[in-house]
All heavy atoms as TSV, in Angstrom:
chain	resi	resn	atom	element	x	y	z
A	1	MET	N	N	156.817	41.141	121.632
A	1	MET	CA	C	156.074	42.253	122.176
A	1	MET	C	C	157.031	43.381	122.525
A	1	MET	O	O	156.800	44.527	122.146
A	1	MET	CB	C	155.287	41.785	123.402
A	1	MET	CG	C	154.421	42.834	123.991
A	1	MET	SD	S	153.148	43.492	122.904
A	1	MET	CE	C	152.011	42.160	122.822
A	2	HIS	N	N	158.071	43.049	123.215
A	2	HIS	CA	C	159.055	44.051	123.625
A	2	HIS	C	C	159.576	44.831	122.423
A	2	HIS	O	O	159.606	46.059	122.432
A	2	HIS	CB	C	160.198	43.361	124.377
A	2	HIS	CG	C	161.276	44.286	124.785
A	2	HIS	ND1	N	162.365	44.560	123.987
A	2	HIS	CD2	C	161.429	45.033	125.898
A	2	HIS	CE1	C	163.145	45.425	124.594
A	2	HIS	NE2	N	162.601	45.729	125.754
A	3	ASP	N	N	159.982	44.129	121.383
A	3	ASP	CA	C	160.553	44.793	120.212
A	3	ASP	C	C	159.547	45.712	119.533
A	3	ASP	O	O	159.886	46.825	119.120
A	3	ASP	CB	C	161.088	43.773	119.213
A	3	ASP	CG	C	162.308	43.033	119.731
A	3	ASP	OD1	O	162.902	43.475	120.743
A	3	ASP	OD2	O	162.671	42.015	119.135
A	4	GLY	N	N	158.314	45.278	119.395
A	4	GLY	CA	C	157.291	46.104	118.768
A	4	GLY	C	C	157.046	47.387	119.541
A	4	GLY	O	O	156.935	48.469	118.963
A	5	ILE	N	N	156.968	47.277	120.858
A	5	ILE	CA	C	156.743	48.452	121.698
A	5	ILE	C	C	157.929	49.405	121.608
A	5	ILE	O	O	157.762	50.617	121.438
A	5	ILE	CB	C	156.448	48.032	123.150
A	5	ILE	CG1	C	155.065	47.383	123.222
A	5	ILE	CG2	C	156.543	49.233	124.095
A	5	ILE	CD1	C	154.733	46.752	124.559
A	6	ILE	N	N	159.135	48.881	121.706
A	6	ILE	CA	C	160.330	49.726	121.621
A	6	ILE	C	C	160.400	50.399	120.251
A	6	ILE	O	O	160.701	51.591	120.142
A	6	ILE	CB	C	161.606	48.906	121.896
A	6	ILE	CG1	C	161.600	48.356	123.333
A	6	ILE	CG2	C	162.867	49.727	121.631
A	6	ILE	CD1	C	161.513	49.408	124.423
A	7	TYR	N	N	160.119	49.661	119.212
A	7	TYR	CA	C	160.144	50.208	117.864
A	7	TYR	C	C	159.180	51.388	117.762
A	7	TYR	O	O	159.505	52.435	117.213
A	7	TYR	CB	C	159.770	49.096	116.877
A	7	TYR	CG	C	160.136	49.353	115.443
A	7	TYR	CD1	C	161.454	49.478	115.036
A	7	TYR	CD2	C	159.139	49.453	114.481
A	7	TYR	CE1	C	161.781	49.705	113.706
A	7	TYR	CE2	C	159.456	49.677	113.149
A	7	TYR	CZ	C	160.779	49.797	112.771
A	7	TYR	OH	O	161.094	50.035	111.462
A	8	GLU	N	N	157.979	51.230	118.306
A	8	GLU	CA	C	156.997	52.308	118.259
A	8	GLU	C	C	157.426	53.497	119.102
A	8	GLU	O	O	157.130	54.646	118.755
A	8	GLU	CB	C	155.628	51.794	118.694
A	8	GLU	CG	C	155.028	50.904	117.639
A	8	GLU	CD	C	153.516	50.905	117.638
A	8	GLU	OE1	O	152.913	51.941	117.992
A	8	GLU	OE2	O	152.947	49.881	117.265
A	9	GLN	N	N	158.138	53.260	120.185
A	9	GLN	CA	C	158.625	54.365	120.998
A	9	GLN	C	C	159.640	55.213	120.229
A	9	GLN	O	O	159.850	56.374	120.569
A	9	GLN	CB	C	159.224	53.844	122.307
A	9	GLN	CG	C	158.157	53.338	123.254
A	9	GLN	CD	C	158.694	52.684	124.502
A	9	GLN	OE1	O	159.843	52.273	124.558
A	9	GLN	NE2	N	157.861	52.584	125.513
A	10	PHE	N	N	160.247	54.651	119.210
A	10	PHE	CA	C	161.145	55.389	118.336
A	10	PHE	C	C	160.400	56.012	117.144
A	10	PHE	O	O	161.004	56.489	116.197
A	10	PHE	CB	C	162.279	54.498	117.835
A	10	PHE	CG	C	163.362	54.287	118.850
A	10	PHE	CD1	C	163.464	53.078	119.512
A	10	PHE	CD2	C	164.275	55.294	119.144
A	10	PHE	CE1	C	164.454	52.874	120.461
A	10	PHE	CE2	C	165.269	55.101	120.084
A	10	PHE	CZ	C	165.357	53.889	120.756
A	11	GLY	N	N	159.064	55.963	117.187
A	11	GLY	CA	C	158.251	56.617	116.179
A	11	GLY	C	C	157.967	55.806	114.934
A	11	GLY	O	O	157.504	56.342	113.929
A	12	LYS	N	N	158.224	54.515	114.985
A	12	LYS	CA	C	157.981	53.646	113.830
A	12	LYS	C	C	156.775	52.757	114.110
A	12	LYS	O	O	156.756	52.023	115.092
A	12	LYS	CB	C	159.202	52.764	113.549
A	12	LYS	CG	C	160.484	53.526	113.338
A	12	LYS	CD	C	160.413	54.364	112.086
A	12	LYS	CE	C	161.720	55.097	111.863
A	12	LYS	NZ	N	161.663	56.008	110.766
A	13	PRO	N	N	155.759	52.792	113.252
A	13	PRO	CA	C	154.599	51.916	113.458
A	13	PRO	C	C	155.015	50.441	113.413
A	13	PRO	O	O	155.880	50.062	112.627
A	13	PRO	CB	C	153.684	52.246	112.279
A	13	PRO	CG	C	154.133	53.571	111.791
A	13	PRO	CD	C	155.600	53.655	112.092
A	14	ALA	N	N	154.406	49.656	114.264
A	14	ALA	CA	C	154.726	48.228	114.323
A	14	ALA	C	C	153.473	47.442	114.660
A	14	ALA	O	O	152.548	47.963	115.281
A	14	ALA	CB	C	155.802	47.974	115.379
A	15	VAL	N	N	153.478	46.199	114.251
A	15	VAL	CA	C	152.430	45.268	114.645
A	15	VAL	C	C	153.115	44.004	115.139
A	15	VAL	O	O	153.975	43.446	114.464
A	15	VAL	CB	C	151.484	44.913	113.471
A	15	VAL	CG1	C	150.491	43.837	113.887
A	15	VAL	CG2	C	150.756	46.137	112.986
A	16	VAL	N	N	152.746	43.576	116.311
A	16	VAL	CA	C	153.267	42.342	116.885
A	16	VAL	C	C	152.310	41.210	116.538
A	16	VAL	O	O	151.096	41.347	116.705
A	16	VAL	CB	C	153.415	42.477	118.416
A	16	VAL	CG1	C	153.810	41.155	119.050
A	16	VAL	CG2	C	154.419	43.574	118.759
A	17	LEU	N	N	152.860	40.112	116.045
A	17	LEU	CA	C	152.073	38.905	115.773
A	17	LEU	C	C	152.322	37.926	116.905
A	17	LEU	O	O	153.466	37.678	117.268
A	17	LEU	CB	C	152.490	38.280	114.442
A	17	LEU	CG	C	152.427	39.171	113.199
A	17	LEU	CD1	C	152.903	38.395	111.980
A	17	LEU	CD2	C	151.035	39.712	112.986
A	18	CYS	N	N	151.260	37.368	117.431
A	18	CYS	CA	C	151.358	36.451	118.564
A	18	CYS	C	C	150.399	35.289	118.321
A	18	CYS	O	O	149.291	35.497	117.835
A	18	CYS	CB	C	150.973	37.213	119.829
A	18	CYS	SG	S	150.965	36.242	121.334
A	19	THR	N	N	150.819	34.078	118.662
A	19	THR	CA	C	149.899	32.952	118.560
A	19	THR	C	C	149.225	32.713	119.909
A	19	THR	O	O	149.725	33.124	120.957
A	19	THR	CB	C	150.590	31.669	118.054
A	19	THR	OG1	O	151.630	31.319	118.962
A	19	THR	CG2	C	151.138	31.849	116.648
A	20	THR	N	N	148.098	32.064	119.868
A	20	THR	CA	C	147.209	31.935	121.024
A	20	THR	C	C	147.862	31.449	122.325
A	20	THR	O	O	147.538	31.986	123.376
A	20	THR	CB	C	146.000	31.045	120.673
A	20	THR	OG1	O	146.459	29.830	120.074
A	20	THR	CG2	C	145.063	31.759	119.715
A	21	PRO	N	N	148.794	30.484	122.310
A	21	PRO	CA	C	149.360	30.066	123.593
A	21	PRO	C	C	150.196	31.160	124.276
A	21	PRO	O	O	150.460	31.069	125.472
A	21	PRO	CB	C	150.262	28.879	123.243
A	21	PRO	CG	C	149.818	28.419	121.917
A	21	PRO	CD	C	149.256	29.618	121.221
A	22	PHE	N	N	150.580	32.187	123.526
A	22	PHE	CA	C	151.439	33.230	124.071
A	22	PHE	C	C	150.691	34.528	124.353
A	22	PHE	O	O	151.295	35.548	124.691
A	22	PHE	CB	C	152.614	33.478	123.114
A	22	PHE	CG	C	153.415	32.229	122.877
A	22	PHE	CD1	C	153.242	31.501	121.709
A	22	PHE	CD2	C	154.290	31.749	123.829
A	22	PHE	CE1	C	153.947	30.322	121.488
A	22	PHE	CE2	C	155.002	30.581	123.628
A	22	PHE	CZ	C	154.831	29.864	122.456
A	23	GLU	N	N	149.371	34.483	124.258
A	23	GLU	CA	C	148.555	35.679	124.479
A	23	GLU	C	C	148.759	36.263	125.876
A	23	GLU	O	O	148.966	37.473	126.031
A	23	GLU	CB	C	147.079	35.370	124.244
A	23	GLU	CG	C	146.176	36.557	124.456
A	23	GLU	CD	C	144.708	36.234	124.205
A	23	GLU	OE1	O	144.345	35.048	124.053
A	23	GLU	OE2	O	143.915	37.192	124.156
A	24	VAL	N	N	148.703	35.435	126.893
A	24	VAL	CA	C	148.856	35.924	128.268
A	24	VAL	C	C	150.243	36.529	128.463
A	24	VAL	O	O	150.383	37.602	129.061
A	24	VAL	CB	C	148.594	34.788	129.288
A	24	VAL	CG1	C	148.958	35.213	130.699
A	24	VAL	CG2	C	147.131	34.359	129.224
A	25	THR	N	N	151.255	35.875	127.929
A	25	THR	CA	C	152.615	36.394	128.040
A	25	THR	C	C	152.733	37.741	127.340
A	25	THR	O	O	153.333	38.681	127.876
A	25	THR	CB	C	153.630	35.394	127.449
A	25	THR	OG1	O	153.507	34.154	128.152
A	25	THR	CG2	C	155.050	35.908	127.557
A	26	ALA	N	N	152.182	37.860	126.157
A	26	ALA	CA	C	152.230	39.124	125.412
A	26	ALA	C	C	151.556	40.234	126.205
A	26	ALA	O	O	152.089	41.349	126.313
A	26	ALA	CB	C	151.567	38.955	124.051
A	27	LYS	N	N	150.397	39.961	126.771
A	27	LYS	CA	C	149.692	40.960	127.568
A	27	LYS	C	C	150.494	41.355	128.798
A	27	LYS	O	O	150.546	42.534	129.171
A	27	LYS	CB	C	148.309	40.446	127.971
A	27	LYS	CG	C	147.332	40.402	126.818
A	27	LYS	CD	C	145.978	39.882	127.258
A	27	LYS	CE	C	144.996	39.881	126.106
A	27	LYS	NZ	N	143.679	39.391	126.514
A	28	ASN	N	N	151.136	40.384	129.436
A	28	ASN	CA	C	151.948	40.679	130.617
A	28	ASN	C	C	153.172	41.525	130.267
A	28	ASN	O	O	153.532	42.435	131.013
A	28	ASN	CB	C	152.365	39.398	131.332
A	28	ASN	CG	C	151.224	38.778	132.107
A	28	ASN	OD1	O	150.316	39.478	132.552
A	28	ASN	ND2	N	151.258	37.469	132.276
A	29	ILE	N	N	153.805	41.235	129.150
A	29	ILE	CA	C	154.960	42.035	128.729
A	29	ILE	C	C	154.521	43.465	128.439
A	29	ILE	O	O	155.176	44.428	128.864
A	29	ILE	CB	C	155.657	41.399	127.514
A	29	ILE	CG1	C	156.331	40.092	127.922
A	29	ILE	CG2	C	156.674	42.368	126.892
A	29	ILE	CD1	C	156.853	39.268	126.759
A	30	ALA	N	N	153.406	43.621	127.721
A	30	ALA	CA	C	152.900	44.966	127.428
A	30	ALA	C	C	152.603	45.713	128.726
A	30	ALA	O	O	152.949	46.889	128.873
A	30	ALA	CB	C	151.657	44.880	126.551
A	31	ARG	N	N	151.983	45.033	129.670
A	31	ARG	CA	C	151.671	45.649	130.963
A	31	ARG	C	C	152.952	46.055	131.685
A	31	ARG	O	O	153.064	47.162	132.212
A	31	ARG	CB	C	150.855	44.676	131.819
A	31	ARG	CG	C	150.405	45.267	133.152
A	31	ARG	CD	C	149.644	44.248	133.994
A	31	ARG	NE	N	150.256	42.924	134.053
A	31	ARG	CZ	C	151.312	42.607	134.803
A	31	ARG	NH1	N	151.904	43.512	135.544
A	31	ARG	NH2	N	151.791	41.378	134.804
A	32	MET	N	N	153.955	45.182	131.695
A	32	MET	CA	C	155.229	45.485	132.363
A	32	MET	C	C	155.938	46.673	131.712
A	32	MET	O	O	156.673	47.394	132.384
A	32	MET	CB	C	156.141	44.258	132.367
A	32	MET	CG	C	155.652	43.170	133.292
A	32	MET	SD	S	156.685	41.675	133.453
A	32	MET	CE	C	157.826	41.743	132.137
A	33	LEU	N	N	155.717	46.868	130.413
A	33	LEU	CA	C	156.330	47.988	129.705
A	33	LEU	C	C	155.460	49.249	129.762
A	33	LEU	O	O	155.749	50.240	129.105
A	33	LEU	CB	C	156.628	47.600	128.259
A	33	LEU	CG	C	157.720	46.546	128.086
A	33	LEU	CD1	C	157.832	46.104	126.642
A	33	LEU	CD2	C	159.067	47.080	128.585
A	34	GLY	N	N	154.389	49.195	130.537
A	34	GLY	CA	C	153.557	50.365	130.752
A	34	GLY	C	C	152.474	50.601	129.720
A	34	GLY	O	O	151.861	51.662	129.700
A	35	LEU	N	N	152.220	49.611	128.864
A	35	LEU	CA	C	151.183	49.747	127.835
A	35	LEU	C	C	150.227	48.553	127.890
A	35	LEU	O	O	150.192	47.719	126.987
A	35	LEU	CB	C	151.826	49.842	126.449
A	35	LEU	CG	C	152.682	51.079	126.207
A	35	LEU	CD1	C	153.494	50.942	124.934
A	35	LEU	CD2	C	151.822	52.317	126.162
A	36	PRO	N	N	149.412	48.473	128.945
A	36	PRO	CA	C	148.551	47.295	129.109
A	36	PRO	C	C	147.537	47.091	128.000
A	36	PRO	O	O	147.053	45.979	127.808
A	36	PRO	CB	C	147.858	47.545	130.451
A	36	PRO	CG	C	147.933	49.028	130.634
A	36	PRO	CD	C	149.214	49.478	129.971
A	37	ASP	N	N	147.226	48.129	127.243
A	37	ASP	CA	C	146.246	48.017	126.166
A	37	ASP	C	C	146.903	47.978	124.790
A	37	ASP	O	O	146.233	48.202	123.777
A	37	ASP	CB	C	145.252	49.176	126.230
A	37	ASP	CG	C	144.432	49.142	127.512
A	37	ASP	OD1	O	144.068	48.039	127.953
A	37	ASP	OD2	O	144.155	50.222	128.071
A	38	TYR	N	N	148.198	47.676	124.735
A	38	TYR	CA	C	148.907	47.641	123.461
A	38	TYR	C	C	148.269	46.582	122.558
A	38	TYR	O	O	148.166	45.413	122.927
A	38	TYR	CB	C	150.378	47.311	123.686
A	38	TYR	CG	C	151.210	47.372	122.432
A	38	TYR	CD1	C	151.650	48.588	121.929
A	38	TYR	CD2	C	151.539	46.219	121.733
A	38	TYR	CE1	C	152.411	48.649	120.772
A	38	TYR	CE2	C	152.294	46.273	120.571
A	38	TYR	CZ	C	152.726	47.499	120.100
A	38	TYR	OH	O	153.472	47.554	118.949
A	39	PRO	N	N	147.814	46.992	121.363
A	39	PRO	CA	C	147.147	46.031	120.483
A	39	PRO	C	C	148.146	45.141	119.746
A	39	PRO	O	O	149.244	45.575	119.387
A	39	PRO	CB	C	146.414	46.935	119.490
A	39	PRO	CG	C	147.253	48.166	119.418
A	39	PRO	CD	C	147.847	48.345	120.799
A	40	PHE	N	N	147.765	43.897	119.543
A	40	PHE	CA	C	148.599	42.974	118.769
A	40	PHE	C	C	147.694	42.010	118.020
A	40	PHE	O	O	146.543	41.815	118.385
A	40	PHE	CB	C	149.601	42.225	119.662
A	40	PHE	CG	C	148.985	41.443	120.790
A	40	PHE	CD1	C	148.653	40.106	120.623
A	40	PHE	CD2	C	148.748	42.041	122.016
A	40	PHE	CE1	C	148.090	39.378	121.663
A	40	PHE	CE2	C	148.191	41.314	123.067
A	40	PHE	CZ	C	147.863	39.986	122.890
A	41	ALA	N	N	148.229	41.440	116.956
A	41	ALA	CA	C	147.478	40.476	116.161
A	41	ALA	C	C	147.602	39.104	116.808
A	41	ALA	O	O	148.710	38.651	117.099
A	41	ALA	CB	C	148.003	40.447	114.732
A	42	LEU	N	N	146.487	38.473	117.050
A	42	LEU	CA	C	146.469	37.159	117.683
A	42	LEU	C	C	146.098	36.113	116.635
A	42	LEU	O	O	145.023	36.157	116.036
A	42	LEU	CB	C	145.453	37.141	118.831
A	42	LEU	CG	C	145.444	35.898	119.688
A	42	LEU	CD1	C	146.798	35.694	120.373
A	42	LEU	CD2	C	144.346	36.001	120.744
A	43	LEU	N	N	147.024	35.189	116.419
A	43	LEU	CA	C	146.865	34.174	115.381
A	43	LEU	C	C	146.694	32.789	115.989
A	43	LEU	O	O	147.211	32.497	117.061
A	43	LEU	CB	C	148.080	34.167	114.457
A	43	LEU	CG	C	148.445	35.519	113.843
A	43	LEU	CD1	C	149.715	35.399	113.038
A	43	LEU	CD2	C	147.303	36.017	112.993
A	44	GLN	N	N	146.006	31.944	115.247
A	44	GLN	CA	C	145.817	30.557	115.657
A	44	GLN	C	C	147.165	29.843	115.679
A	44	GLN	O	O	148.022	30.070	114.836
A	44	GLN	CB	C	144.856	29.874	114.686
A	44	GLN	CG	C	144.445	28.490	115.090
A	44	GLN	CD	C	143.468	27.880	114.088
A	44	GLN	OE1	O	143.123	28.475	113.084
A	44	GLN	NE2	N	143.029	26.685	114.377
A	45	HIS	N	N	147.347	28.991	116.638
A	45	HIS	CA	C	148.571	28.200	116.804
A	45	HIS	C	C	148.300	26.796	116.272
A	45	HIS	O	O	147.175	26.335	116.378
A	45	HIS	CB	C	148.915	28.164	118.293
A	45	HIS	CG	C	150.258	27.632	118.608
A	45	HIS	ND1	N	151.385	28.415	118.529
A	45	HIS	CD2	C	150.669	26.412	118.991
A	45	HIS	CE1	C	152.432	27.684	118.877
A	45	HIS	NE2	N	152.019	26.470	119.160
A	46	PRO	N	N	149.240	26.105	115.728
A	46	PRO	CA	C	150.650	26.444	115.497
A	46	PRO	C	C	150.844	27.094	114.131
A	46	PRO	O	O	149.912	27.172	113.327
A	46	PRO	CB	C	151.333	25.086	115.515
A	46	PRO	CG	C	150.322	24.161	114.903
A	46	PRO	CD	C	148.976	24.690	115.382
A	47	LEU	N	N	152.069	27.520	113.893
A	47	LEU	CA	C	152.427	28.034	112.579
A	47	LEU	C	C	153.392	27.092	111.859
A	47	LEU	O	O	153.276	26.869	110.667
A	47	LEU	CB	C	153.064	29.427	112.696
A	47	LEU	CG	C	152.164	30.534	113.233
A	47	LEU	CD1	C	152.947	31.834	113.363
A	47	LEU	CD2	C	150.953	30.721	112.360
A	48	GLY	N	N	154.327	26.547	112.595
A	48	GLY	CA	C	155.403	25.763	111.994
A	48	GLY	C	C	154.978	24.501	111.268
A	48	GLY	O	O	155.624	24.086	110.310
A	49	SER	N	N	153.892	23.895	111.684
A	49	SER	CA	C	153.481	22.633	111.073
A	49	SER	C	C	152.272	22.788	110.146
A	49	SER	O	O	151.639	21.800	109.773
A	49	SER	CB	C	153.154	21.615	112.174
A	49	SER	OG	O	152.095	22.100	112.985
A	50	CYS	N	N	151.977	24.021	109.759
A	50	CYS	CA	C	150.806	24.288	108.916
A	50	CYS	C	C	151.029	23.859	107.472
A	50	CYS	O	O	152.149	23.886	106.963
A	50	CYS	CB	C	150.489	25.781	108.917
A	50	CYS	SG	S	149.798	26.363	110.458
A	51	THR	N	N	149.933	23.532	106.843
A	51	THR	CA	C	149.953	23.310	105.395
A	51	THR	C	C	150.035	24.675	104.705
A	51	THR	O	O	149.822	25.721	105.337
A	51	THR	CB	C	148.675	22.596	104.928
A	51	THR	OG1	O	147.561	23.479	105.150
A	51	THR	CG2	C	148.463	21.274	105.643
A	52	GLU	N	N	150.288	24.655	103.411
A	52	GLU	CA	C	150.338	25.905	102.655
A	52	GLU	C	C	149.005	26.651	102.752
A	52	GLU	O	O	148.979	27.879	102.894
A	52	GLU	CB	C	150.694	25.607	101.202
A	52	GLU	CG	C	151.051	26.834	100.418
A	52	GLU	CD	C	151.598	26.509	99.044
A	52	GLU	OE1	O	152.358	25.526	98.900
A	52	GLU	OE2	O	151.260	27.250	98.104
A	53	GLN	N	N	147.902	25.931	102.682
A	53	GLN	CA	C	146.569	26.541	102.793
A	53	GLN	C	C	146.368	27.173	104.171
A	53	GLN	O	O	145.849	28.282	104.284
A	53	GLN	CB	C	145.478	25.498	102.520
A	53	GLN	CG	C	144.063	26.027	102.671
A	53	GLN	CD	C	143.726	27.133	101.688
A	53	GLN	OE1	O	144.192	27.131	100.559
A	53	GLN	NE2	N	142.920	28.088	102.116
A	54	GLN	N	N	146.764	26.475	105.223
A	54	GLN	CA	C	146.622	27.019	106.572
A	54	GLN	C	C	147.472	28.278	106.756
A	54	GLN	O	O	147.029	29.244	107.389
A	54	GLN	CB	C	147.006	25.968	107.608
A	54	GLN	CG	C	146.017	24.831	107.702
A	54	GLN	CD	C	146.539	23.681	108.542
A	54	GLN	OE1	O	147.713	23.307	108.465
A	54	GLN	NE2	N	145.658	23.106	109.345
A	55	ILE	N	N	148.677	28.267	106.197
A	55	ILE	CA	C	149.533	29.454	106.284
A	55	ILE	C	C	148.870	30.619	105.556
A	55	ILE	O	O	148.865	31.754	106.048
A	55	ILE	CB	C	150.939	29.174	105.703
A	55	ILE	CG1	C	151.722	28.266	106.643
A	55	ILE	CG2	C	151.702	30.453	105.427
A	55	ILE	CD1	C	152.105	28.909	107.957
A	56	ALA	N	N	148.296	30.360	104.387
A	56	ALA	CA	C	147.612	31.415	103.637
A	56	ALA	C	C	146.450	31.991	104.449
A	56	ALA	O	O	146.247	33.214	104.478
A	56	ALA	CB	C	147.130	30.884	102.295
A	57	GLU	N	N	145.703	31.133	105.135
A	57	GLU	CA	C	144.583	31.581	105.960
A	57	GLU	C	C	145.070	32.420	107.139
A	57	GLU	O	O	144.495	33.467	107.446
A	57	GLU	CB	C	143.777	30.386	106.450
A	57	GLU	CG	C	143.031	29.668	105.346
A	57	GLU	CD	C	142.477	28.312	105.770
A	57	GLU	OE1	O	142.644	27.912	106.951
A	57	GLU	OE2	O	141.887	27.642	104.906
A	58	ARG	N	N	146.133	31.971	107.783
A	58	ARG	CA	C	146.677	32.712	108.921
A	58	ARG	C	C	147.277	34.048	108.463
A	58	ARG	O	O	147.151	35.067	109.148
A	58	ARG	CB	C	147.694	31.878	109.673
A	58	ARG	CG	C	147.021	30.816	110.551
A	58	ARG	CD	C	148.059	29.870	111.136
A	58	ARG	NE	N	147.498	28.891	112.051
A	58	ARG	CZ	C	146.827	27.805	111.718
A	58	ARG	NH1	N	146.569	27.548	110.445
A	58	ARG	NH2	N	146.386	26.961	112.629
A	59	ALA	N	N	147.901	34.041	107.302
A	59	ALA	CA	C	148.468	35.279	106.761
A	59	ALA	C	C	147.357	36.284	106.449
A	59	ALA	O	O	147.498	37.484	106.728
A	59	ALA	CB	C	149.294	34.983	105.515
A	60	ALA	N	N	146.263	35.810	105.891
A	60	ALA	CA	C	145.134	36.698	105.594
A	60	ALA	C	C	144.563	37.273	106.887
A	60	ALA	O	O	144.232	38.472	106.964
A	60	ALA	CB	C	144.058	35.945	104.816
A	61	ASP	N	N	144.467	36.451	107.916
A	61	ASP	CA	C	143.984	36.908	109.216
A	61	ASP	C	C	144.955	37.935	109.807
A	61	ASP	O	O	144.541	38.984	110.302
A	61	ASP	CB	C	143.813	35.709	110.150
A	61	ASP	CG	C	143.223	36.086	111.487
A	61	ASP	OD1	O	142.419	37.045	111.558
A	61	ASP	OD2	O	143.569	35.419	112.488
A	62	ALA	N	N	146.253	37.644	109.736
A	62	ALA	CA	C	147.265	38.565	110.254
A	62	ALA	C	C	147.195	39.901	109.529
A	62	ALA	O	O	147.295	40.969	110.145
A	62	ALA	CB	C	148.660	37.950	110.114
A	63	TYR	N	N	147.005	39.859	108.225
A	63	TYR	CA	C	146.903	41.087	107.429
A	63	TYR	C	C	145.719	41.925	107.889
A	63	TYR	O	O	145.849	43.148	108.093
A	63	TYR	CB	C	146.776	40.741	105.949
A	63	TYR	CG	C	146.460	41.948	105.099
A	63	TYR	CD1	C	147.451	42.884	104.801
A	63	TYR	CD2	C	145.177	42.157	104.630
A	63	TYR	CE1	C	147.151	44.008	104.040
A	63	TYR	CE2	C	144.882	43.273	103.863
A	63	TYR	CZ	C	145.863	44.200	103.578
A	63	TYR	OH	O	145.569	45.303	102.839
A	64	GLN	N	N	144.552	41.317	108.038
A	64	GLN	CA	C	143.354	42.063	108.433
A	64	GLN	C	C	143.524	42.681	109.825
A	64	GLN	O	O	143.192	43.849	110.041
A	64	GLN	CB	C	142.117	41.163	108.393
A	64	GLN	CG	C	141.692	40.776	106.997
A	64	GLN	CD	C	141.366	41.986	106.127
A	64	GLN	OE1	O	140.787	42.970	106.572
A	64	GLN	NE2	N	141.761	41.912	104.868
A	65	GLN	N	N	144.036	41.901	110.757
A	65	GLN	CA	C	144.243	42.422	112.110
A	65	GLN	C	C	145.284	43.541	112.106
A	65	GLN	O	O	145.107	44.572	112.772
A	65	GLN	CB	C	144.689	41.312	113.053
A	65	GLN	CG	C	143.606	40.310	113.369
A	65	GLN	CD	C	144.082	39.307	114.384
A	65	GLN	OE1	O	144.456	39.687	115.500
A	65	GLN	NE2	N	144.102	38.036	114.011
A	66	SER	N	N	146.361	43.344	111.358
A	66	SER	CA	C	147.434	44.341	111.296
A	66	SER	C	C	146.936	45.641	110.690
A	66	SER	O	O	147.269	46.732	111.161
A	66	SER	CB	C	148.615	43.807	110.484
A	66	SER	OG	O	149.161	42.665	111.115
A	67	LYS	N	N	146.133	45.534	109.647
A	67	LYS	CA	C	145.580	46.716	108.997
A	67	LYS	C	C	144.738	47.509	109.981
A	67	LYS	O	O	144.854	48.743	110.065
A	67	LYS	CB	C	144.760	46.295	107.768
A	67	LYS	CG	C	144.283	47.456	106.925
A	67	LYS	CD	C	143.707	46.987	105.593
A	67	LYS	CE	C	142.358	46.365	105.765
A	67	LYS	NZ	N	141.654	46.109	104.493
A	68	GLN	N	N	143.907	46.832	110.750
A	68	GLN	CA	C	143.069	47.511	111.739
A	68	GLN	C	C	143.911	48.202	112.800
A	68	GLN	O	O	143.632	49.333	113.198
A	68	GLN	CB	C	142.110	46.520	112.393
A	68	GLN	CG	C	141.013	46.059	111.482
A	68	GLN	CD	C	140.099	45.027	112.135
A	68	GLN	OE1	O	140.307	44.612	113.273
A	68	GLN	NE2	N	139.076	44.603	111.408
A	69	ILE	N	N	144.952	47.522	113.264
A	69	ILE	CA	C	145.837	48.096	114.300
A	69	ILE	C	C	146.550	49.329	113.757
A	69	ILE	O	O	146.566	50.382	114.404
A	69	ILE	CB	C	146.851	47.045	114.789
A	69	ILE	CG1	C	146.124	45.961	115.599
A	69	ILE	CG2	C	147.956	47.694	115.616
A	69	ILE	CD1	C	146.966	44.717	115.871
A	70	LEU	N	N	147.117	49.226	112.574
A	70	LEU	CA	C	147.871	50.344	112.013
A	70	LEU	C	C	146.975	51.530	111.668
A	70	LEU	O	O	147.359	52.680	111.857
A	70	LEU	CB	C	148.674	49.897	110.803
A	70	LEU	CG	C	149.836	48.955	111.110
A	70	LEU	CD1	C	150.439	48.428	109.817
A	70	LEU	CD2	C	150.891	49.638	111.966
A	71	LEU	N	N	145.788	51.260	111.161
A	71	LEU	CA	C	144.879	52.358	110.828
A	71	LEU	C	C	144.319	53.037	112.066
A	71	LEU	O	O	144.045	54.234	112.052
A	71	LEU	CB	C	143.750	51.859	109.926
A	71	LEU	CG	C	144.179	51.461	108.517
A	71	LEU	CD1	C	143.008	50.866	107.757
A	71	LEU	CD2	C	144.786	52.641	107.774
A	72	ALA	N	N	144.171	52.303	113.164
A	72	ALA	CA	C	143.684	52.877	114.411
A	72	ALA	C	C	144.723	53.824	115.019
A	72	ALA	O	O	144.379	54.797	115.667
A	72	ALA	CB	C	143.331	51.781	115.399
A	73	VAL	N	N	145.990	53.536	114.775
A	73	VAL	CA	C	147.084	54.334	115.334
A	73	VAL	C	C	147.257	55.629	114.547
A	73	VAL	O	O	147.616	56.661	115.095
A	73	VAL	CB	C	148.404	53.529	115.336
A	73	VAL	CG1	C	149.587	54.392	115.726
A	73	VAL	CG2	C	148.281	52.336	116.278
A	74	SER	N	N	146.983	55.595	113.266
A	74	SER	CA	C	147.251	56.752	112.395
A	74	SER	C	C	146.502	57.979	112.817
A	74	SER	O	O	145.431	58.033	113.202
A	74	SER	CB	C	146.878	56.417	110.951
A	74	SER	OG	O	147.604	55.300	110.520
């Protein structure tokens, strides 16, 4: 979260990917950095032990969420 926010403060669009167990932490970091409504893509957990099919599904979800976030910022 921190890196995505800092990157955007330098004028570069970014999307942060976060899995469900870290949602509260991501929101708290955004709030601490002064952007409580900072949008991020929230993905199903886990990622590391996924099958190839599950990774493809999560990637498709990440793409759709990221596209919405980036287009909303433009």
